LOLUM-308396 format. One line per field, with one value per residue (C-alpha): y, z, x. Coordinates in steps of 0.02 Angstrom, whole numbers, plus 32768, in hexadecimal, padded with zeros to 4 digits. Layout:
N
Y (Y; ...)
Z (Z; ...)
X (X; ...)
END
This chain:
848
Y (16C5; 174A; 1738; 1772; 1788; 17BE; 183A; 17FD; 183D; 18F7; 196B; 19E0; 1A84; 1B0A; 1BA8; 1C28; 1C4C; 1C29; 1B93; 1B4B; 1B7B; 1AC8; 1AA9; 1B4E; 1B36; 1A80; 1A03; 196A; 18C7; 18BD; 1836; 1868; 1853; 18AD; 194F; 19BB; 1962; 18B1; 18DA; 1928; 189C; 181B; 186F; 1883; 1940; 1966; 190A; 18A9; 192E; 18B5; 1893; 18FD; 19B7; 19A6; 19F3; 1A9C; 1A7A; 1A6B; 1B03; 1B63; 1AF4; 1B4C; 1BEF; 1BA1; 1B9E; 1AFF; 1AC9; 1A19; 19F5; 195E; 1941; 1932; 18C5; 1897; 1867; 18EC; 18E2; 1898; 1908; 18C6; 18A9; 190D; 1909; 1940; 1955; 1922; 1955; 18F5; 195C; 19F1; 1A2C; 1ABA; 1B62; 1B4F; 1B86; 1AFD; 1B14; 1ABB; 1AFA; 1ABF; 1B0D; 1A7A; 1AC5; 1B67; 1B2B; 1B99; 1C34; 1C08; 1C21; 1BCC; 1BBA; 1B9F; 1BBA; 1B35; 1B7D; 1B90; 1B21; 1B56; 1AC3; 1A20; 19CB; 19C7; 1999; 19FD; 19D4; 1A2E; 1A14; 1A05; 19BD; 1A54; 1A43; 1990; 1943; 197E; 196F; 19FB; 1A26; 1A11; 1A8C; 1AA8; 1B40; 1B33; 1BCC; 1BCC; 1BA2; 1C05; 1CA3; 1C8C; 1C7A; 1D12; 1D7A; 1D41; 1D6B; 1E19; 1E2C; 1DEC; 1E10; 1D97; 1D16; 1CC1; 1C18; 1B9B; 1BBA; 1C4A; 1C1E; 1C4A; 1B96; 1BCE; 1C3C; 1BB4; 1B0C; 1AA3; 1A1B; 1A85; 1A18; 1A2F; 1AD4; 1A76; 1A3F; 1A12; 1963; 1981; 19CF; 1A74; 1A3C; 1A85; 1A12; 1A44; 19D7; 1967; 18FA; 1895; 1849; 18B4; 1860; 187A; 1842; 182E; 1815; 1830; 1859; 1859; 1827; 1803; 18A3; 1866; 17D6; 17E6; 174A; 175F; 16BC; 16B0; 162B; 1631; 1609; 155E; 1535; 1555; 159D; 163B; 1692; 173E; 1765; 1812; 1809; 18AB; 189C; 1917; 191E; 1945; 19D7; 19A8; 196A; 194B; 18CB; 1828; 17BE; 177D; 16EA; 16DB; 1634; 162C; 158A; 1563; 14B1; 1448; 14D0; 1559; 15CE; 1622; 16D8; 1728; 17DE; 182D; 1875; 192B; 1927; 19A5; 1953; 195F; 18F1; 184A; 1800; 1744; 16D4; 161D; 15B0; 152F; 14BB; 1471; 14A3; 1473; 1507; 1556; 1561; 15AE; 1537; 14D6; 14E2; 1477; 1460; 14DC; 149F; 150B; 150E; 1539; 15C8; 15EE; 1680; 1672; 16F3; 16BD; 1713; 16E5; 1671; 15FB; 1570; 156C; 1568; 1533; 15E4; 1656; 1710; 1710; 16A9; 16BF; 1639; 1632; 15DE; 160E; 15C3; 15D3; 161C; 16AA; 172C; 17AC; 1816; 1827; 18D7; 18D9; 193F; 18E3; 18FF; 1907; 197F; 1955; 18A9; 1878; 17C1; 1762; 16EC; 166F; 160F; 164B; 160B; 1681; 166D; 16A6; 16F7; 16BB; 1732; 1789; 1825; 1808; 1877; 185F; 17C9; 1819; 18D7; 18AF; 1871; 181B; 1794; 1753; 16AD; 163D; 15BD; 1642; 167C; 15C6; 15AE; 1649; 1618; 156E; 15BF; 1623; 1584; 152F; 15BB; 1591; 162E; 1639; 16EA; 175E; 1817; 1865; 190A; 19B2; 19EA; 195D; 191B; 18C1; 1819; 17AD; 172B; 16A5; 16E7; 16DD; 163C; 15ED; 1633; 15F0; 1544; 153D; 1593; 162D; 16C1; 1769; 1813; 188E; 1942; 19C2; 1A0B; 1A9E; 1A9F; 1B12; 1BB5; 1C37; 1C23; 1CAD; 1C99; 1D15; 1CDC; 1C7A; 1C1E; 1BF7; 1BB2; 1B48; 1AFD; 1AD4; 1A87; 1A16; 19DE; 19B6; 1950; 18F1; 18D2; 1884; 181F; 17DC; 17BB; 1703; 16D6; 168E; 16AF; 1768; 178F; 184A; 18ED; 196A; 1A23; 1A3C; 1A2F; 1AAE; 1B42; 1B68; 1B4B; 1BBC; 1C49; 1C40; 1C29; 1C56; 1D10; 1D0E; 1D7C; 1E12; 1DF7; 1DD3; 1E66; 1E5D; 1DDF; 1D3C; 1CA2; 1C09; 1C11; 1C13; 1B71; 1B0E; 1B45; 1B66; 1B2E; 1A83; 1A43; 1A85; 1A2F; 1986; 198D; 1991; 191D; 18A0; 18AE; 17FC; 1828; 1899; 193E; 1998; 1A4E; 1A33; 19DD; 1A04; 1A4A; 1A4D; 1A14; 1A7F; 1B14; 1BB2; 1BC1; 1C5B; 1BF5; 1B57; 1B51; 1AE5; 1A80; 1A64; 19AD; 1997; 19B8; 1961; 1949; 1981; 199B; 1985; 19E5; 1A2C; 1982; 1984; 1A47; 1A76; 19F3; 1941; 18AE; 1887; 1918; 18B1; 1876; 192D; 1925; 18A2; 18DA; 189E; 1874; 1892; 18B5; 18EE; 18CC; 1889; 1891; 1895; 1817; 1805; 178B; 16DF; 16C6; 1678; 170D; 1789; 1729; 1734; 17EE; 184D; 1800; 181B; 178A; 1771; 1737; 16A4; 1620; 15CC; 1619; 16CA; 16F5; 1774; 17E7; 1890; 18E6; 1961; 1912; 1931; 19EA; 19DD; 1A31; 198D; 1948; 19E8; 19F5; 194D; 198D; 1A10; 1A2E; 1AD3; 1AAC; 19F2; 19AC; 1A1C; 19D9; 1927; 1944; 1999; 1915; 188E; 18DF; 18B8; 1802; 17DC; 1840; 188C; 182F; 188A; 17FD; 17FC; 1746; 1746; 17E9; 179C; 1701; 1767; 17E1; 1759; 1701; 179B; 17BC; 1709; 1720; 17C8; 1791; 16EC; 174E; 17BA; 172E; 16C7; 175D; 1781; 16CC; 16BB; 173C; 16EE; 1712; 17C1; 17CF; 1785; 178E; 17AF; 17E2; 17ED; 1868; 180E; 1768; 1791; 1803; 184C; 1850; 1822; 1893; 189C; 18A3; 1864; 17D2; 171B; 16E9; 1745; 178F; 16ED; 168A; 1641; 1629; 1693; 165B; 16C5; 1653; 15BF; 162A; 1656; 159F; 1574; 160B; 15F4; 1535; 14E9; 14C0; 1520; 1531; 15D6; 1628; 16D1; 174C; 1769; 17E8; 17CF; 171B; 16A4; 162C; 15A4; 15DA; 1542; 1572; 14F2; 1531; 148B; 143F; 13B8; 13C8; 13C5; 135C; 1323; 1348; 13F0; 13CD; 1463; 1462; 14E1; 149F; 14D4; 14F7; 1450; 13F6; 13DC; 13E0; 1463; 1460; 1410; 1410; 139E; 13BE; 1372; 13EC; 13EC; 147B; 1491; 14A6; 1551; 1593; 15C3; 157E; 15D3; 156A; 15C6; 15A9; 15C1; 1597; 1544; 1536; 15F4; 160C; 162F; 1634; 1652; 16AB; 1691; 15D4; 15A1; 1585; 155B; 14D5; 14B3; 1431; 13DE; 134B; 1372; 1435; 148F; 153D; 1583; 1619; 1667; 16EC; 173B; 177B; 1704; 1771; 175E; 16A2; 162E; 15D2; 1549; 157B; 14CE; 1480; 1402; 134F; 1331; 12A6; 12B5; 122E; 1236; 1208; 1210; 12C4; 1309; 12F2; 12CE; 133A; 1303; 1375; 134D; 13D7; 13B5; 145B; 14DA; 1501; 1594; 15BE; 1520; 1536; 14E3; 156D; 14EF; 1579; 15A8; 1501; 14FB; 1591; 1518; 14B1; 14B9; 1484; 144E; 14A2; 1533; 159D; 1506; 151C; 1478; 145C; 13EF; 1339; 1357; 1332; 1385; 1344; 13B5; 1373; 13CA; 13BB; 13D0; 138A; 13AA; 1345; 13A4; 1392; 1345; 139C; 1445; 1423; 141F; 14AB; 1566; 15C5; 1542; 14FA; 1592; 15A8; 1641; 15F9; 1618; 16D0; 16E1; 1683; 16EF)
Z (95A7; 95AB; 9646; 963C; 96C5; 96A9; 971C; 972F; 97DC; 97E5; 9837; 97D8; 981F; 97D5; 97EB; 979B; 9735; 9755; 97C6; 983B; 98EC; 9927; 98A6; 98A6; 98E7; 9915; 98DE; 9887; 9860; 97A6; 973B; 96A5; 9619; 963C; 963B; 96AF; 9679; 9692; 973C; 977E; 9730; 9787; 982F; 9814; 9818; 9772; 9718; 9679; 95F6; 9577; 95D1; 95C5; 95D2; 9632; 95AB; 95DF; 9699; 9681; 960E; 9696; 967B; 95D8; 9628; 96C1; 96DA; 9726; 977B; 9767; 97ED; 9820; 9887; 981E; 988C; 9825; 9858; 982C; 9782; 9767; 971E; 966F; 967F; 9630; 9687; 9617; 9630; 9599; 9584; 94F4; 94EC; 954C; 9531; 950C; 9549; 95E6; 964C; 968F; 972A; 97AC; 985D; 98D7; 996C; 9986; 9A21; 99CF; 9920; 991B; 993D; 98B6; 991C; 98C7; 9825; 977E; 96E2; 9660; 95D3; 9589; 9518; 9495; 9427; 945A; 93BD; 93E5; 9473; 94E8; 953A; 95C6; 9613; 96CC; 9704; 976F; 97C7; 9801; 989C; 991C; 9913; 98B2; 9872; 97B9; 978F; 96EC; 96EC; 9662; 9616; 95CF; 9514; 94E2; 9539; 94EE; 9441; 945E; 948E; 93F4; 9384; 93CD; 93B6; 92FD; 92C1; 92BB; 922D; 91E6; 9229; 9226; 92DD; 9356; 93BF; 937B; 9375; 92E7; 9362; 93CD; 93A3; 93F5; 93AE; 934D; 9376; 9432; 941F; 93E1; 932F; 92D6; 9320; 93BA; 9469; 949F; 9532; 9515; 957B; 95D7; 9619; 95FA; 9571; 954B; 95BB; 9623; 9647; 968D; 9619; 9658; 95DB; 95BE; 9529; 949F; 947A; 93E2; 93D3; 9342; 92C5; 921E; 91B5; 9100; 90A9; 8FEA; 8F69; 8ED8; 8E24; 8E3A; 8ED4; 8F53; 8FF6; 9028; 90D0; 90E2; 9199; 91D4; 9284; 92EB; 9379; 9409; 9468; 9522; 9518; 95C1; 9581; 94DF; 947C; 9466; 93CB; 93AE; 934F; 9303; 92D4; 9265; 9239; 91CF; 91D6; 91C6; 916D; 91C2; 91BE; 9240; 9232; 9298; 92D1; 92F9; 93A4; 93C0; 9362; 93A8; 936C; 92D1; 924B; 920E; 9171; 9165; 90D4; 90F0; 905A; 9095; 8FFF; 8F9B; 900C; 9011; 8FE7; 905A; 900E; 9043; 9079; 8FED; 8F82; 8FE1; 9086; 9101; 912D; 91AB; 91C9; 9272; 9274; 92FF; 9318; 93A3; 93DE; 9434; 947E; 942E; 939A; 93CA; 940B; 94A7; 9475; 9521; 955B; 94D3; 94EF; 949F; 942F; 93BF; 9372; 92FE; 9261; 91AC; 9110; 9056; 8FDC; 8F61; 8F63; 8EE1; 8EB9; 8DFF; 8DE3; 8D25; 8CBB; 8C45; 8BE4; 8C81; 8CE9; 8D66; 8DB6; 8E68; 8E72; 8EED; 8EA5; 8F1F; 8EE1; 8E36; 8E3C; 8E35; 8ECE; 8EE1; 8F8D; 8FFE; 908B; 9124; 9181; 922F; 92C9; 9377; 93BE; 9463; 9485; 9526; 94C6; 9556; 9560; 94B3; 94BF; 943E; 9459; 9435; 9396; 9357; 936B; 9308; 9280; 9279; 9265; 91D1; 9181; 91A3; 9143; 90B3; 90C4; 9094; 90C8; 915B; 914B; 91EB; 91E5; 9205; 9297; 9305; 9336; 92F3; 9334; 93AB; 9368; 9397; 9311; 9285; 92C5; 92B9; 920A; 91D6; 9212; 91C2; 911F; 9137; 90DC; 913A; 90EB; 9168; 9171; 91BC; 924C; 91FE; 91DF; 91A4; 91CF; 919B; 91FD; 9227; 91E2; 9257; 92E0; 934F; 92E6; 9253; 92BF; 9320; 927F; 9242; 92E5; 92F7; 923F; 9246; 92E7; 92AA; 91FC; 9245; 92C3; 923D; 91B8; 91DA; 91C1; 9118; 9134; 9121; 906C; 9060; 90B9; 909E; 90C5; 9122; 9119; 90B6; 90D5; 9021; 8FF3; 9081; 9049; 8F98; 8FB4; 9064; 9067; 90BF; 9044; 906D; 9129; 9122; 90BC; 90C6; 9158; 9143; 9134; 911D; 9066; 909B; 90F5; 9070; 8FDC; 902B; 90DD; 90E0; 903D; 906D; 9112; 90CB; 903C; 90C2; 9148; 90E6; 9027; 9010; 900F; 8FA3; 8FE6; 8FBA; 8FDD; 902F; 9023; 8FB8; 8F3A; 8E7A; 8E59; 8DEF; 8DF1; 8E58; 8EB3; 8E49; 8DAD; 8DD8; 8E6D; 8EF7; 8F09; 8E4D; 8E40; 8D9C; 8DED; 8E7B; 8F1E; 8F3D; 8FD3; 8FB5; 9039; 8FD5; 8FF6; 90AF; 90BC; 9029; 8FB0; 8FB0; 8FA7; 8EF6; 8EC3; 8EE8; 8E34; 8DF4; 8DF5; 8DCD; 8E3E; 8E21; 8ED6; 8F5F; 8FFB; 9066; 9057; 90D2; 9125; 91DA; 9246; 9302; 936C; 9391; 940C; 9494; 948A; 9496; 952A; 9582; 9560; 9527; 9539; 95D9; 9655; 9621; 9573; 95B4; 9572; 94CF; 9479; 94AB; 94BF; 954B; 94E5; 9502; 9473; 941C; 946A; 93CE; 93EC; 94A6; 94F5; 9513; 9467; 9412; 947B; 942F; 9381; 935A; 929F; 9276; 925A; 9263; 9286; 91FF; 9180; 91B9; 919B; 90F8; 90BD; 90ED; 90A4; 8FEA; 900E; 90AC; 9108; 91A9; 923A; 92D3; 9349; 938B; 9380; 92C6; 92A6; 92F3; 9282; 91E6; 91F7; 921A; 9180; 9113; 9146; 9109; 9067; 9042; 9059; 8FFC; 8F6C; 8F63; 8F73; 8EED; 8E76; 8E93; 8E81; 8DDE; 8D91; 8DB5; 8D7A; 8D55; 8E0C; 8E71; 8F24; 8FA0; 9053; 90B4; 9146; 91C2; 9211; 92C9; 934F; 93EF; 945C; 9455; 93CB; 9330; 92A4; 91FF; 9252; 9224; 92D2; 9361; 93FB; 9461; 93D3; 9393; 92D9; 928F; 91F8; 918F; 91B9; 9167; 90D3; 90C1; 90C9; 903B; 8FCF; 8FE2; 8FCC; 8F5F; 8EE1; 8ECF; 8E5B; 8E50; 8DD1; 8D93; 8D15; 8C7A; 8BFC; 8BE7; 8C1C; 8CA8; 8CB8; 8D36; 8D78; 8DA1; 8E1A; 8E29; 8E9F; 8EAD; 8E50; 8DFC; 8D6D; 8DA1; 8D25; 8D19; 8CDE; 8D05; 8D32; 8D27; 8D49; 8D53; 8DCC; 8E32; 8EE9; 8F0E; 8E99; 8DFB; 8D6B; 8CE4; 8C7C; 8C86; 8C31; 8C49; 8C03; 8C24; 8C5A; 8C8F; 8CFE; 8CF8; 8D99; 8DEB; 8D6F; 8D53; 8CC7; 8C95; 8C4D; 8BFC; 8C3F; 8BAE; 8B5D; 8BC1; 8C54; 8C75; 8C27; 8CCE; 8CC9; 8D82; 8DDF; 8E88; 8E73; 8E16; 8E3B; 8DD6; 8E1C; 8DD6; 8E11; 8DEB; 8E58; 8F0F; 8EF2; 8ECE; 8EA8; 8EA8; 8E51; 8E69; 8E00; 8E92; 8F3C; 8FCB; 9010; 8F65; 8F56; 8F7B; 9001; 906B; 9122; 915E; 90D6; 913F; 917D; 920E; 9275; 930D; 9342; 93DB; 93B5; 940E; 9438; 9406; 9386; 92D2; 9287; 91DF; 917A; 90D3; 9068; 9032; 8FD8; 8FB6; 9061; 906A; 90EF; 9156; 91FC; 92A4; 9325; 93B2; 941C; 9454; 94B1; 94E5; 94D3; 94B8; 942E; 9380; 92DC; 9241; 91C0; 91B0; 912E; 90B9; 9023; 9001; 8F61; 8F76; 8F97; 8FD1; 9080; 90F0; 9193; 921E; 92A6; 934C; 93C2; 947A; 9525; 9560; 9550; 94D9; 94B5; 9408; 93E8; 940F; 9390; 9303; 933E; 9335; 9363; 9358; 92AF; 923B; 917F; 9112; 90EF; 919C; 9192; 90F0; 9131; 91CF)
X (B6BC; B638; B5C7; B511; B491; B3DC; B390; B2DE; B2A1; B276; B1FD; B189; B14F; B0D5; B139; B0C9; B02E; AF75; AF9A; AF11; AF39; AF50; AFDB; B038; B0EB; B0CA; B152; B107; B161; B186; B1D2; B244; B21E; B17B; B11D; B0B7; B01B; B05A; B0A5; B006; AF9D; B008; AFED; AF2F; AF3D; AEE7; AE5A; AE7D; AE76; AE36; AD97; ACFA; AD1B; ADB9; AE21; ADDB; ADF9; AEB1; AEC3; AF1E; AFB8; AFDE; B010; B065; B120; B16B; B209; B253; B2D4; B33F; B3DD; B479; B4E7; B57F; B632; B6B3; B6FF; B7AD; B82E; B811; B755; B6C7; B61D; B58F; B4D6; B470; B3BB; B37A; B2D8; B290; B1E0; B204; B246; B2B1; B347; B3B9; B41E; B486; B47A; B501; B4A5; B431; B3E4; B3B0; B381; B2E5; B351; B3CE; B46E; B502; B4A0; B4FB; B499; B4BF; B45A; B3AD; B342; B2CA; B2A8; B254; B28F; B349; B3BC; B428; B4CF; B528; B5D6; B5C4; B66A; B691; B5E8; B5EA; B63D; B5BD; B4FD; B4AE; B400; B3E1; B359; B2F7; B283; B206; B1AD; B103; B116; B07D; B0B7; B163; B114; B0A4; B13A; B198; B10B; B105; B1C4; B1CB; B118; B086; B08B; AFF2; AFC4; AF33; AF01; AEF9; AF92; B042; B085; B0F5; B15D; B1A5; B1F2; B174; B102; B085; AFEF; B016; AFB8; AF18; AEE8; AE49; AE5B; AEC5; AEB8; AF05; AF70; B01B; B085; B124; B1AB; B23F; B1F3; B292; B313; B391; B433; B4E3; B56C; B61D; B6A6; B75F; B7D1; B74C; B69B; B632; B5CB; B565; B567; B50E; B510; B4D5; B4B5; B4AF; B4B9; B539; B50B; B559; B4EA; B573; B531; B58E; B585; B5D5; B5E3; B5FC; B643; B648; B6C5; B6D1; B772; B76C; B7E1; B828; B8CD; B924; B8C5; B923; B91B; B868; B823; B774; B72A; B691; B63C; B5A2; B568; B603; B668; B6CB; B758; B7CD; B80D; B895; B893; B93D; B965; B936; B895; B81C; B77B; B71A; B6D3; B718; B6CD; B6D8; B699; B66C; B64B; B5CD; B5DA; B54A; B4B6; B3FD; B390; B30D; B260; B1B9; B135; B0EB; B188; B206; B25A; B2A6; B359; B3B1; B46C; B4BA; B532; B5AC; B626; B6A5; B722; B7C5; B859; B901; B91E; B894; B901; B897; B7E0; B79D; B777; B734; B725; B674; B605; B570; B501; B46C; B42E; B431; B3E4; B408; B38E; B383; B2F7; B2CB; B234; B20E; B1D9; B1E5; B16E; B0F9; B05B; AFF3; B068; B0EB; B0F6; B11D; B144; B1AC; B231; B278; B30E; B2DD; B22A; B193; B124; B073; B06C; AFE2; AFF5; AFAA; AFDF; B020; B00D; B05C; AFFB; AFD8; AFD7; B033; B0CD; B127; B09D; B0C6; B11F; B174; B0E7; B067; B0C1; B0D6; B018; AFF5; B070; B020; AF7A; AFC3; AFFD; AF54; AF04; AF78; AFDE; B099; B0C2; B0A4; B0BB; B0FD; B09F; B0F8; B08F; B0CA; B174; B20A; B1D2; B237; B2B6; B238; B1C0; B23F; B288; B1DA; B1C0; B26F; B243; B193; B1BA; B14E; B196; B1A0; B187; B1CC; B192; B209; B1A1; B144; B08C; AFFF; B05A; B0D9; B17A; B1F6; B2A5; B2F9; B36B; B361; B2DE; B34E; B3D6; B35E; B317; B3C4; B3FB; B35E; B369; B41F; B408; B36E; B3AC; B448; B3E1; B369; B3E9; B3FE; B348; B31F; B263; B283; B26A; B249; B26A; B1E1; B1F3; B14D; B095; B028; B098; B0C4; B00B; AFD9; B04C; B00F; AF55; AF16; AF2D; AFD3; B033; AFC6; AFDA; B094; B0CF; B18E; B195; B1EB; B17D; B1E9; B21B; B2D6; B2B8; B260; B2CA; B378; B398; B347; B38A; B435; B438; B3F5; B473; B4FB; B4B3; B442; B458; B419; B35F; B2F5; B2B2; B212; B1F8; B150; B0A9; B04E; B0C5; B0E3; B198; B201; B18F; B188; B0E4; B0BD; B0D1; B069; AFFB; B04D; AFAD; AF90; AF5D; AFB8; B05E; B0B5; B057; AFA5; AF31; AE79; AE1B; AD8C; AD3D; AD13; AD18; ACA8; AC6A; AC2A; ACA4; AC69; ACDB; AD74; AD63; AD73; AE2E; AEB2; AF41; AFF1; B004; AF7D; AFE2; AF4E; AE90; AE15; AD68; AD2F; ACD8; ACB9; AD19; ACDE; AC4D; ACBA; AD33; ACA1; AC5C; AD03; AD25; AC8F; ABE4; AB83; AB75; AABF; AAF7; AB5E; AAE1; AB04; AA6F; AAA7; A9EC; AA0C; AA7B; AA2C; A9D3; AA43; AADE; AB49; AB3B; AB64; ABFB; AC52; AC37; AC6D; AD0A; AD39; AD0B; AD93; AD6C; AD1D; AC62; AC96; ABEC; AB9E; AC1B; ABF9; AB3F; AB56; ABCA; AB4B; AAAF; AAD2; AADD; AA71; A9F4; AA44; A9FD; A9B9; A9DD; AA92; AAB1; AA80; AADE; AB79; AB6D; AB41; ABD2; AC4D; AC08; AC0E; ACC8; ACEF; AC91; ACDD; AD91; AD7B; AD2D; ADC8; AE47; ADF2; ADF0; AEA6; AEDF; AE7F; AEEF; AF98; B01B; AFE1; AFB0; B03E; B001; AF7A; AFA0; AEFD; AEEB; AEFF; AF2F; AF29; AEE5; AF3C; AE9F; ADE4; AD9E; AD34; ADB6; ADF8; AE52; AE3A; AE70; AE28; AE7B; AE65; AEB4; AE0F; ADF6; AD6C; AD02; AD81; AE0C; ADB2; AD88; AE3F; AE70; ADF9; AE1F; AED8; AED1; AF5B; AED4; AE31; AD9E; AD45; ACCA; AD05; ACCB; AD36; ACFA; AC3F; AC41; AC6F; AD01; AD37; ADE1; AE42; AED4; AF61; AFE9; B044; B0D9; B06D; AFF2; AF3B; AED5; AE25; AD75; AD2E; AC79; AC00; AB49; AABC; AA3C; A9A8; A9C5; A977; A9F5; A997; AA13; A9E7; AA86; AB34; ABDE; AC77; AD22; ADCC; AE57; AF0A; AF3B; AFFC; B05C; B05A; AFD8; AF24; AEB7; AE18; AD89; ACFA; AC4C; ABD8; AB2F; AAA2; AB19; AB07; AA5C; AA08; A94C; A921; A9B0; A95E; A94F; A9F3; AAA8; AB40; ABB3; AC64; ACDC; AD82; ADA7; AD7E; AD81; ACE0; ACA5; ABF6; ABAB; AB00; AAAD; AA5A; AA94; AA6E; A9DF; A98A; A99F; A90E; A973; A928; A92A; A94E; A9BB; AA1E; AA0E; AA83; AAD8; AB48; ABC4; AC32; ACE5; AD8C; ADB2; AD0D; AC7D; AC5D; ABD4; AB92; AB22; AACD; AA7A; A9C9; A9D0; AA5B; AAA5; AB1B; AB9F; AB82; ABE6; ABE9; AC0F; AC42; AC96; ABE4; ABE1; AC97; AD0D; ADA2; AD46; AD8E; AD41; AD9F; AD31; ACB8; AC5A; AC38; ABC5; AB66; AB05; AA6A; AA98; AB48; AB8E; AC0E; AC5D; AC91; AD08; ACF2; AD84; AD58; AD79; ACC8; AC29; ABB6; AB01; AAF9; AA56; AAA7; AB2C; AAB0; AA3B; AA3C; AAA7; AB31; AB04; AAF0; AAD4; AABF; AA12; A9D1; AA01; A99F; A90D; A904)
END
């Protein structure tokens, strides 16, 4: 049987570059997996780069070279035994060597170079059987990734990119070089396990199971088994067992086989289908592949084994042309699915700190926001198996970008070969996961080439077209033909970019970034995209996260009264606001709806609220156009550090008001008022398998609750559909826009419409009656509106950073009540729970 041993205890030494004198040449204990940042943090040798202005104080690390070293002390290899070193992930450019002269490792006597690495997104394996038997030093010398990239840009010619550093010239996580929501740290290290593997005769080099469903409902698993022979002796007869659930098959391989690919099919019988959340269950079937020597009579000592899980479902993307353009609709098991999604970035910039528990919490937060898809964005990483396992189990679909983003990428060698190697490896690794429903060629690269002035700058230089249109579909057709592929996002299926703009909202996938960058969020309604795969609006992190990472100590109190004047333009705040003119865009996006507060506490609440308002406005618009619009993937679910960003969950894992807005906008059933033609309609969204029936009650009232006009009509909204109910006559004959509101409800779901922006409404500054009751695990906060109360929220993290609230950003017509449940282990002041700045409304911003 194959024997594996992880090498976890190493030393890290800064060997060159702008290293502080007290660290230069000094070995530091380092745990693998890990990076230079995590090793130095664990030893207290650098400050936490996420706090204050510390990001700038560790900038020297980007141009430093590093050495990881450990003792390789392995018994000698038997005559028929291979001994391999497996590096699952090296970040990024490195030389790997074994030095048998332990006493003189720094000099390099007796050193054997094993090879070089140049891609953090793939693994490397080296045969070291001739180098074991006596203790030796295993040495990994890491170059500066930025200096490697700069040299490559000089060699091949600079390609356009979204930022100043040539992240497109090295196969490293693009956002490691900084992004408009992320720090510029440029980690270096051994970010995945390093292990010694000892094996004999043959091993399972790669197993790729492809699960499909036959027309009669039979589950089929085609398993591609790649076998490597040791090459140390003639290969005997081999046997491969493959089992799926309670079904299996055994295949013999004749003696003398030199290795290669064995294709095995297992018929799993009448299987239960895997469904996305909200459509059905997620049954998973165990799969095992075992390799034996001989005819398999003795199965007690296999040569190698692999195990995983598969599930059975079909996935297609309908990209047919129609009267509106070109669609982009996911079909799972033949059923059309409206995609309620969010873009996903690495959940911590220091990747080795991400645990399964953390990923599960984040996916649960996606489910809590009523999402059914996460898009793994192309500037990050191919996530760990834990991420896809959790998505498999919980029914969250995964759209997987191939890792290119916002840049032109060279197609010359060695870049093309590196792209091919990483895609082959990761496509095979991810093939078993039913949650994976789409491979996407990259993020905004085709759009950039067509529309961002790249053509003039590139001239005849390559930019990636050969990847999107040739290499990627070719590799996926060979390795994973069971899933659809899209050329990029955004893109217009079936058209060359010169024919139809890749970001044309009428065709395929669309990114809406004029909102946020240039125009007010009311312009979301200008287009009816076929599939909105990126859109979003910024807002700051929660107060508790700001307090931990950014705010001065003087602002620790719950009222935040000691936040210095002009703090949002301070060095520390702007270091955690990476967007170009980000604060300016926040203010300009707020101004049409609310006056921009001077006070930081009010500004923080106003911009968080406006983020929630803007994204909900977009989602409700998109959903109202189903099935013409077939999906909305907001930018973004999560953050990788404390920052002002587009995320719904901040870098400390706290839910921002946006998260609650997403949950309501993406609810299974929703009511929203939308324009159609010259009038208004109530859009009744039913994304369930049951009809939604009942009276649609609509009323035009004063802000204080006086009824001015009503209508009442019975409707039946069919399953997975949208019904539009016209709102006409006296119901919309507004006489005083500053004092009137339209309320529409069906059952427990309610939508509001005003004819004026909030800053122009005659809102009552104190519209709530409140009551607080202590209960097990926290508090019950009941609020009743005496007049229209907008955006009612209980920001309990101001009193306890660990407190959570079950609802936020609630709009209450006069006479209605909402209950907020605050979960906390602390004794809180009930009066503080219902006072500013914990209990907030949109009203108090207008009144102030």
